N, C-alpha and C positions, 0 to 999 in steps of 0.2 A: 748585637740585637736579636727579640726572640725569634722562635719559630714562625715562619710567615703565616700571617693571617691571626695571630694571637696579641691580642691587646687588652687595654681597660682602659676607656673613656667615662670622664664624668661632667656632664653637660648643666650646669648653671644646677649643680645638684643642694639643695637646704636641708637641714637636719636638725631636728630640737629633741633633744632628751629631757623631759619633764616640761620644766617651762624653759629652759635654757635653750638658746637658737646654740646650736653647736658649730653647723656649716652653712656656710650663705653664700649663693651662687657660685660655688666652687665648681672651678674646670679647670683639669688636669685629665693628660693621656699619656698612659705609660706603655711602652714597646721595647723597652731594654731588658734584657735577660735576669738582671739580677739588679733589684732595685733596694735600699733600705730607708725606714720610715722610721726619724728619731723625736723628739720633743717629749717636754715636761710629763708626767702623768696628767692627765685629762687635756691635753691638748688633741684630741683627736685620733690620734694613733689607731687603737682598736676598732673605734666607730668605722674608719675609712676602712679596715680591712673586713670589717662585716659587712660595710656595703655593698662589696665587691662578690659577697658568696650569698646574699641576699638574705644574711642573717637580721639583715637590718634592710628597711624600705627608705629611701629620699621621700621625704615630705613636698618636693617640688624638685622638677628636673628631672635626670637620666642617667644611671649608671649601665653602659653596654662592656658585656666581657664577651669578646670575640664575636661580636655578631649578635650574640643573647642580651635581649635589654632584662635586667635583674626584675623590674616589675611584674612583666607580661610572660617571661621564659623560666619563672621562680623554681620550678621543678625541675628544671634540664639543668641547673645552676651545680649542684653537688658533684656532678661528672664531669663538669667542667673545671671548676675552682675547688682545689681541696685545702679543708683548712687544718692547722697543727695549733692545738690550744700552748698555752704556758705552760699548764700542771699536764701529765700525761695519765694521771688518774681522772681526770675529769673528761677525758677522752675513750679511756680505754672499758670496754663491758662485758668481755669474753675471759672465761677463767686459764685458757693456755694461749700461747703466742701464734699458732696456728690460725685457731679460731680467729683470734681478732683479726687477724693480715686479712684471712679469706672472707671477713663478711662482707666487703663490697662486692666482693662478684657474687656473692650468694643473692645480697640484695640486688642484682643485674640477672636472677633466674640462671648462675651457671651452677651445675650439678655439686652437691655435696664433694663428690670424691676430686672432680678438675679443678674446685676452685681451693681444695687441700693442695692439691700438687702441684699448684703456680703459688700459691704461699710457701714451700717448702723450697719450690724453684729459687724463690727470690729471695728468701733467708739463706741457700746457699749462695747464691750470687755474693752475699755482701756476709760471706762466711761462718753463717752462724746454721745450718742446716742442723745441728742439734739443739737447737733451741725450740723445734715444733711443737713440742708436747710439753715442753717448760709452763709449770705456773706462772703466769704475768706478775704475780705477786713477789716473788722468788727474784726479780729482775732490779739491777738497780735503777734509779733514776734514768742514769744515762740509756741505761739499754732500754727501758720504758721508751724513751723517746724516740730511739732507733725504731723501734717499732711500730709507734705510729706514725711515725715518716713511713715506713714500710706500708703500713696499711689505710695512707692515703693515696702513694703513689703506685700501688697495685692496678687501681683503677685509670690509670695513665689521664690523669689530668692535665691539662692544658696551662692552668696555672696553680701553684702552690702559693699560700696564704700561711705565714706564720709571726704568730704574736707572741714576742717574748719567749721564746721556744729552749732557750739555753740558761733562763738567767738561774736556775737551783743546781746547775752540772760547775763540775769542777773546768779550768783552763782547757787540759787536752782532750776530755770528754767535747768541749763544745767545738774544737778545732777540729778534731777526728769527724764529729757530725756536720759540718760545715762542709767539709772537703767531701763528703758521701752526697750532701745536697749539689754543690757544685758540680758534679761529676752529672748531673741530672740535667735533662733536656729541658724541661719548665721552665716557663716564665716566673720567676721565684720574688716574691715581694714581704721583705721581713719588717716586724716592727721593734727594735730592739736601743736598749741604755747600753749595750758594749759597743761603743763606736768603734773600738780596734777592728772588732769582726765584721763592720760595715768598709772599712777602710780598701777594699779590694773590690768593692761594688762595682756597679757601669755607672749610677745613678743615686744619689742620696736627695730625700724628701724631710724636709725639717717641718713639721707643723707647730704651730703657735696662737692657741685659744680659738680653733679651727681653722686659721688662716695659714696660707704657705707660707713660711717668715723666709726660705733659702729652697732652692732649686736647683742641683745640678751635678756637678764633679764632687766627690765624694771628700776629698782634701777640703775643698774652699769650703762646702756645707760647714761641715763639721770643725774646722775652725773657726769657723763663723759663730756656730753655734755655743763652742768652748768659751767663744770672747764676749759672748753675750753673759755667761756666769761670772766673769771675771767683773765684767762692768755691775752685775746686779750683786756682789759682795763686796765691792769696792766700801759703801757705807759701814757696811759691819765692819771690816777690818780696820777701819779708822777710829770707829766707836769703840773698839778694843784695845787700841792703843793707846 
């Protein structure tokens, strides 16, 4: 379970994107420490994550994160729920590693020297103190993604939201970053098409067309998800014979 008082609750949530109704009366509660979100493209995974941190607001119903309503308390959400984008280049805004990591603290009016020291200490804890003044553009994709993770976690959010964060990384780098994330205390919710990475999570939720198709132990939900593809592809297999 996540640390006490850390939870995500959706109550009768409706959400439309343009003229399309995506979620209708969505009810779900998350208290587990590691939760995976799966589903086909367009199934609602990214929208679900964005509802948690207030990037999207429900048309009806409510989303509550650790006691805060995402509509009423939207300004407080960035400090509570850190968001990691799929592409680190969409998240990084500063030229050097230390500046990028220190930014969250600077936003909270921590002094420049103190914020930098905290960033360097965090880098050192992960074995990369020598990155502090390194230009971000010189880093590999995996290194950039680690910088983004550190930039999000330095503010000590209670929830981490990851939207396909490892899709462009090779397998060793994915597992290295996942191991680092697993050592962090936050409640973590990760949307991913890499089903093997989610096998060790506490819970997996499968979205299909905005509805929950499966929810529970990773082994069962992932097995059912794979089986749905086999059923869908069977007519094509027969036609190809």
